Steps between C-alpha positions, in 0.01 A plus 500: 500500500789521255841428646674815631200714406494854644270485805564842660538824305528862611399723210596869552402477868514812719424507871550746784416545867388859468661762277821507704573127495502352149598132489473403132495708182396319180668177615518217247612141561378142467548170683468159340359177635730308739755783519665582834568870515661734753350845563774748596490861618587739780317485838172685454521498119171311469584130456220381729265739316571311177388180674174672601446614141551142377250349745253782436482654849622824340397645163729699267436869435545425129603209282410135553618216721409182315509161673406189302141395567425223752848506654518499879736720700630491857736725692737405782517827693789632707310510830185352651211736413359675805153361431648148533696568820260317731419208269602147580708307248186321378305828464798662326500234227120497474523874424699415185180372336178682415293185551509242778756221445389175663837323481692798641692310769676252268572787261660700781706202612628443147590864435675539837721208402593690182620802703656274764296623796317334788211720612213405734173594330360668812797731560470869400719598206654797683633266771751356253851635449579731207652213302203274571262778394695533174439130435131536589464791256662294223281199581191725498577586136603148396190328641300687235706326226507821292597530135691818590691519828609842630766494774576820693837466682448126569843443662450762772530334843583160350800316637753329273300177491181688415661689211648178361159330519329792325771513233459130419123546479524792255756324279253214450189724490322453167291818492553875467668677789592867561726573796594817685819439697835655591669161546726481194619139544145379553375680187784381281418137576173499307420830324452523122520878486441833668233771491678818610278780637690823437373742764632797297324431168214304669530237227578128496810374323497130415811280492547127443768265625721440803412729792860602573559578131187715492606694812841556341335617176285749692803626692699544177213690340477738793878547493485581128233761574711645781808527276291660226382760752859574599598555137194719432556711811865555403397596145230736630743672737750553218233640266368734771848648544530552125148649471570750778826598332336556157201684652732769629654559155187645341399499133505166318650329806171551687321287239763232551444521877122473452533184287739349754247562778234322292738206464561504876124473557484201265790329681341569840187315391710190429619475861334209680394584857647273767269204547348399830660156462844660514431644844617320811435613855775721640756357738360546848592464865272381782607703805525308826327621815751693711627421851461121484743261665521145629261224402209635299323165464524162674329182385494187716233291326299492180179327396531288187221336303519154342194338339297796632595414862704746712792404721754702702869502410767629738749750354752747634524816288594855595533789255692822550553785256640393160401135561271325250296184550386299196197275560483199268269203453233377257167671437263448791763437769404822683742772381238765420307426820818542705586831332150634557510409869846651542385820332194530727672385819287187532763232441564257784862466604601842370607828655546831321681787670286784628402782260660337195314594181425204274484540124285213370483423127215253465471307175127569454532870603216456752686730743415785261162675504360434153256790536772754585692696238868429444576848636314435828661155530847656485412805710363281782840340573716804437646657812722804462509610137363741244250470220793507261664207682184292456458584132870448426495158668185405307652616169797270557255209490334628178206638699411833340249766608214319326577165665527672840133597466399143410350260754722206595232255387507644147873440453648200321662242729843620387416861586374391842840339557685818407269705726573255783876554456455879493308464827790310660741779402282761670429280805871457593448167679731325746394154380404403146270201448476414132271232357583428133595862418575425132149376423333711230815716463644569153832318457677832426430621855614188687879572506428851635278355775759234588770766533280712728422202724864394513602848621220525759651539848214368714400139566325309222289185459449388141297239315571459129497213252723688251860374538656771281337767717609339828858467369524881479429545873744404778305251713642442848261223616276251320213319669358205309154437644488162328811357671434242769 
């Protein structure tokens, strides 16, 4: 293969999920051998769909997706597929191959070293922490040694060490890689360019160069379009006033008014509609359950896991309203397990005050019913309130009437996250338990979410590996599960 030959090409590709959900319209772009490219776009715009078109699990409505013959592809997904939930580590890696691999164990050992993970081969994949599962998903793709590696939000759930390890790997990676991610610093460390999925035009815009420079270029272009709209709207308003004035004069002036109205129509067609990428979720407030006082949660011991072996650690933590606990520690130490047990009332050494509602944001969204519609998911937790209250809350999270009718399982991971936040607003909890709440979320929304959490008046327990996000929330207590 010639050096830097084009190996993936979209030629006038159109694709839609039904008539009401177009994803691509005559999209054109190409990717060359050994390039490392970022795929950008709003939550729900269709980035993961593009991956499915590349690997061939989806077919375009029109146009052609051309992948160089005899090249292998592998995808590191965002979450463990449901059909793999009960597989052991060995079975999970065996499922990466169509034919039986006789030296599978040494291959697994080698690839787990690459992702810096120790994983017993007989343990089920869903028994690992979110960060460990992220490493397993990456290893599942890498063990195939693909010519084209597709990474869908690979830094989600990874701790600082995990992100650094992945970054070093991708910098030295000698093959083609396409990455979907909202982690700007991570992307800028290795990317050669950006494919920008514009959810307004449904086309792909291709940029080369430094990631931060590309983002700035896109922002400047959108700002130029916005300023052009302002000028056009001002010009149109002025011409409308003149046309109305001349229309009332009669005679020749009516012809002048008619020509001015034709010009107004031409100018109106030049206005660019606001793009989906410009939209950020509205500022929101999570109401706290009323009539709460005293200690809402007490924690006297926690179970930590080292080398896959549990041990009990004594602690002394009590949370009242407006108090926030940050749980820290490396992937696999037991943070997600602790949050799950706290949320379900099954944690040893804990006590939660009677009748306190718990709002639990779980990183894999498994607390949501994937077969229920978004509307039913929100309605189920809503106490006192009107239909308008529900729809207004949903709209603030970019959930329109069409999305409300969609099943949770059909949403993108980012849309599931926004639906989960809308659910918390309607629930009005007394305690918030949040496990990696920025995973899958578009970077534009994160400051709005941080502000809402910082102003929340109930008790809060938070796990996050994003320092910039944590810095925007006033933490009153930090518990490092890894400290001796």
